[in-house]
C-alpha positions in Angstrom: 16.2 6.3 6.4 18.3 9.2 5.1 15.8 11.6 6.8 15.2 11.8 10.5 11.7 10.9 11.6 11.0 14.6 12.1 12.2 15.5 8.6 10.4 12.6 7.1 7.1 13.7 8.6 7.6 17.2 7.2 8.2 15.8 3.7 5.2 13.4 3.9 3.0 16.3 5.1 4.1 18.6 2.3 3.5 16.1 -0.5 0.2 15.0 0.9 -1.0 18.6 1.3 0.1 19.4 -2.2 -2.0 16.6 -3.6 -5.0 16.8 -1.3 -6.6 19.7 -3.1 -10.2 20.8 -2.3 -11.1 20.1 -6.0 -9.7 16.6 -5.8 -7.9 14.5 -8.5 -10.8 12.8 -10.3 -10.0 11.6 -13.8 -10.9 14.2 -16.4 -11.2 17.1 -13.9 -8.9 20.1 -13.5 -7.4 18.8 -10.2 -6.3 15.7 -11.9 -4.1 17.7 -14.3 -2.7 19.8 -11.4 -1.8 16.6 -9.6 -0.1 15.3 -12.7 2.0 18.4 -13.1 3.0 18.3 -9.4 4.1 14.6 -9.7 6.0 15.2 -12.9 8.0 17.9 -11.2 8.7 15.8 -8.1 9.8 12.8 -10.0 12.1 15.0 -12.2 13.5 16.7 -9.0 14.3 13.2 -7.7 16.1 12.4 -11.0 14.2 9.2 -11.5 14.9 7.4 -14.8 11.8 7.1 -17.0 10.5 3.5 -17.1 10.1 3.8 -20.9 10.9 6.5 -23.4 12.1 10.0 -22.4 9.5 10.9 -19.8 7.5 9.4 -16.9 4.2 9.3 -18.6 2.7 6.1 -19.8 -0.5 7.3 -21.5 -3.3 5.1 -22.7 -6.7 5.7 -24.1 -9.8 3.7 -23.2 -13.6 4.3 -23.4 -14.8 5.8 -20.1 -16.8 3.0 -18.3 -19.8 5.3 -17.9 -19.9 7.6 -21.0 -18.2 5.1 -23.4 -16.4 8.1 -24.9 -12.6 7.9 -25.3 -10.7 9.1 -22.2 -7.0 9.7 -21.9 -5.3 8.3 -18.8 -1.8 8.7 -17.5 0.3 6.4 -15.3 3.6 7.9 -14.1 6.5 5.5 -13.7 10.1 6.1 -12.9 13.0 3.8 -12.0 16.0 3.9 -9.7 18.5 1.8 -11.6 20.2 -1.0 -9.8 23.8 -2.2 -10.1 22.6 -5.1 -12.2 19.7 -4.2 -14.4 19.3 -7.8 -15.6 18.0 -8.8 -12.1 14.3 -9.1 -11.4 13.1 -5.6 -10.3 11.2 -4.4 -7.3 8.2 -2.2 -7.6 6.3 0.1 -5.2 3.0 1.4 -6.4 0.0 3.5 -5.5 -2.9 5.3 -7.3 -3.0 9.1 -7.4 -6.6 9.7 -8.6 -9.4 10.5 -6.3 -13.0 9.1 -6.1 -14.7 12.5 -5.6 -14.0 16.2 -6.0 -12.6 16.5 -2.5 -9.1 16.3 -0.9 -9.1 12.5 -0.6 -5.9 12.8 1.5 -5.7 9.2 2.7 -7.2 7.9 -0.6 -4.6 8.0 -1.8 -2.4 11.1 -1.4 -0.6 9.6 1.6 0.5 6.5 -0.3 1.8 8.7 -3.2 3.7 10.8 -0.6 5.2 7.7 0.8 6.3 6.4 -2.6 8.1 9.8 -3.2 9.8 9.5 0.2 10.9 5.9 -0.6 12.3 7.1 -4.0 14.3 9.8 -2.2 15.6 7.2 0.3 17.0 4.9 -2.4 18.4 7.4 -4.9 22.1 6.8 -4.9 21.8 4.0 -2.3 23.4 1.4 -4.5 20.5 -1.1 -4.9 21.4 -4.4 -6.5 18.3 -4.4 -8.7 16.0 -1.8 -10.2 13.3 -0.2 -8.0 10.3 0.9 -10.0 8.2 3.8 -8.7 4.7 3.5 -10.2 1.9 6.1 -9.7 -1.3 4.7 -11.1 -4.2 6.5 -12.7 -7.9 5.5 -12.6 -8.0 3.1 -9.6 -11.3 4.6 -8.2 -14.8 3.7 -9.4 -16.0 3.6 -12.1 -12.6 2.4 -13.3 -11.9 -0.1 -10.5 -11.2 -3.6 -11.9 -12.2 -2.4 -15.4 -10.0 -2.4 -18.5 -9.3 1.3 -17.9 -7.8 0.8 -14.4 -4.3 2.2 -14.4 -2.5 -0.6 -12.7 -4.2 -3.1 -14.9 -3.1 -1.3 -18.0 0.4 -0.9 -16.7 0.8 -4.6 -16.0 -0.7 -5.9 -19.2 0.8 -3.3 -21.5 4.3 -3.2 -20.0 5.0 -6.0 -17.6 4.0 -9.3 -19.3 7.7 -10.3 -19.6 8.8 -9.2 -16.1 9.2 -11.4 -13.1 9.2 -9.1 -10.1 11.5 -9.6 -7.1 8.6 -8.1 -5.0 5.7 -5.7 -5.5 4.5 -3.5 -2.7 1.2 -1.6 -3.1 -0.3 0.7 -0.6 -3.7 2.4 -0.1 -5.3 4.1 2.9 -2.2 4.1 5.1 -2.4 7.4 6.8 -5.2 7.1 9.5 -5.4 5.5 12.9 -7.3 2.3 12.7 -10.5 2.1 14.7 -11.9 -1.3 15.4 -15.4 0.2 15.6 -15.0 1.5 12.1 -14.3 -2.1 11.0 -17.4 -3.3 12.7 -15.6 -5.4 15.3 -18.3 -6.7 17.7 -16.5 -6.2 21.0 -17.7 -3.4 23.4 -15.0 -0.8 24.0 -12.6 -2.8 21.8 -10.5 0.3 21.0 -10.0 1.0 24.7 -9.2 -2.7 25.5 -6.7 -3.0 22.7 -4.8 0.3 22.7 -2.3 -0.9 20.1 -5.1 -1.3 17.6 -4.9 2.3 16.3 -1.2 1.7 15.3 -2.2 -1.3 13.2 -1.4 -1.6 9.5 -2.7 -4.7 7.7 -0.2 -6.5 5.4 -1.7 -8.8 2.9 0.1 -11.2 0.5 2.7 -12.9 2.7 1.3 -16.2 1.3 2.5 -15.2 -2.2 6.1 -16.0 -1.5 7.9 -18.0 1.3 10.5 -15.2 1.9 7.9 -12.7 3.0 7.0 -13.8 6.5 10.5 -13.6 7.9 11.2 -10.3 6.2 7.9 -8.7 7.3 8.3 -9.9 10.9 11.9 -8.7 11.2 11.2 -5.3 9.6 8.1 -4.9 11.8 10.2 -5.6 14.9 12.7 -2.9 13.9 10.1 -0.2 13.3 8.6 1.8 16.2 5.2 3.4 16.0 3.2 0.7 14.1 1.9 -2.8 14.7 1.8 -5.1 11.7 -1.3 -7.4 11.3 -0.6 -9.9 8.5 -3.5 -11.7 6.9 -4.3 -13.6 3.8 -5.3 -11.6 0.7 -8.3 -13.9 0.3 -9.8 -12.6 3.6 -10.2 -9.1 2.0 -9.8 -9.6 -1.7 -8.2 -7.5 -4.4 -9.4 -4.1 -3.2 -6.7 -2.0 -4.8 -3.8 -1.9 -7.4 -2.3 -5.2 -6.3 -5.0 -6.9 -8.3 -3.2 -7.4 -11.6 0.0 -8.5 -9.9 -1.8 -11.0 -7.7 -3.9 -12.6 -10.4 -0.7 -12.9 -12.5 1.2 -14.8 -9.8 3.7 -12.0 -8.9 5.0 -11.9 -5.3 3.2 -9.0 -3.6 2.5 -7.2 -0.3 -0.5 -4.9 0.1 -0.5 -2.5 3.0 -3.6 -0.7 4.3 -5.2 0.6 7.5 -8.6 -0.3 6.2 -11.6 1.8 5.2 -11.9 4.3 8.0 -14.7 6.6 8.9 -13.9 9.1 6.2 -13.5 6.6 3.4 -14.7 8.1 0.1 -15.9 11.1 2.1 -15.4 14.8 1.7 -13.8 14.9 5.2 -10.9 12.7 4.0 -8.5 15.6 4.5 -5.3 16.3 6.4 -7.1 16.6 9.8 -7.4 12.9 10.4 -4.0 11.9 9.0 -1.5 10.6 11.5 1.8 11.6 9.9 3.8 9.9 12.6 2.2 6.6 11.7 2.7 7.3 8.0 6.4 8.0 8.6 6.7 4.7 10.6 5.0 2.8 7.7 7.4 4.5 5.3 10.4 3.3 7.4 8.9 -0.2 7.5 8.5 -0.3 3.7 12.0 0.9 3.2 13.4 -1.9 5.4 11.4 -4.4 3.4 12.8 -3.1 0.2 16.4 -3.3 1.6 15.8 -6.9 2.5 14.1 -7.9 -0.8 17.0 -6.3 -2.7 19.3 -8.8 -1.1 16.8 -11.7 -0.7 14.3 -11.5 -3.6 11.0 -13.1 -3.7 10.3 -15.7 -6.3 6.6 -16.6 -6.3 6.0 -20.3 -6.5 3.2 -21.8 -8.5 1.3 -22.7 -5.3 0.7 -20.4 -2.4 2.0 -21.4 1.0 0.1 -20.9 4.3 2.0 -18.6 6.7 -0.3 -19.4 9.6 2.4 -19.6 12.3 3.7 -16.2 11.3 0.2 -14.7 11.3 -0.5 -16.1 14.8 2.8 -14.8 16.2 2.2 -11.3 14.8 -1.4 -11.3 16.2 -0.1 -12.1 19.7 2.5 -9.4 19.4 -0.2 -6.9 18.3 -2.7 -7.8 21.0 -0.2 -8.1 23.8 -0.6 -10.3 27.0 -4.2 -9.1 27.6 -5.5 -10.4 24.2 -6.1 -14.1 25.3 -7.9 -12.9 28.5 -10.0 -10.4 26.5 -11.0 -13.1 24.0 -11.7 -15.6 26.7 -14.0 -13.2 28.4 -16.1 -13.4 25.3 -15.9 -17.1 25.1 -13.3 -17.1 22.3 -10.0 -19.0 22.5 -6.8 -17.8 21.0 -6.5 -19.6 17.6 -3.9 -22.3 17.1 -4.4 -23.1 13.4 -6.0 -21.7 10.2 -9.4 -23.2 11.0 -9.5 -21.5 14.4 -8.2 -18.2 13.0 -11.0 -18.3 10.4 -13.5 -18.9 13.3 -11.9 -16.0 15.3 -12.2 -13.5 12.5 -15.8 -14.7 11.8 -16.7 -14.0 15.5 -15.0 -10.6 15.5 -16.3 -9.2 12.2 -19.9 -8.7 11.2 
């Protein structure tokens, strides 16, 4: 990264704090317009090139899912042009709206802050291909998976003729993971697996064969986090990767899961681990560097990265994981069927 870890933490904190306003960023509310103004200024300061037209705003109008009255929505999309703009582009994306009138720092101000930091990292870096920075509107209910969802509108209105070299979407990436929050049924699991709080889930490696090697190498090179890869089908399309996944684009989705303050008024800066957020930012930057040189090219059929997943689980759990599982009558999995059984035993 251009920035030291210390400077990166400061920048991520400043952008998160600016967006995590007490009044929130809910569509149609005053805080939403304040967030829009802030993001316009940040994207302009970074000197991103508008994705289309002469500004970053891709506005669209749809009936509000609840009131059925027309509502104006705004995606913000900029580009860092690559050396060869005919190459398949990369995209990083995150939603900026909030679900309630509250700070919603980790849902999803931290991801937006990360995207801005990634943009700053790659400005002037000489990427081979375009890097698209997409800040989506209207991800939260009642818009989620509806025709008014910002990422859905962006994909269908502007991306139908694009084959992406890789799409990275993030949501809920700023908090320490607690196994108890996820409902893992092992007493004192958080104490027995101290690395768990550093975990970030990475979904989508099955969408392209280049992903497992890239994710594993970039995870090894990044201190402060533990990457837990898993199939998207285990969790489902719970965020803005939805439209990219259903349309066969190669994607990775990063999240630390729905923590204790998910969709809660206490989702503020107090529970954000900015050191972890900085580590995730560095990890994503490394993945982008690799994908710029070795682009993904999603095949018509998904592959099964089971060996990669099992290796990463062993690295995350450390040498005590097999013994811990065995004490509960659970063996370390050796194939997809056994991994399915393990997850079924751990989760409610």
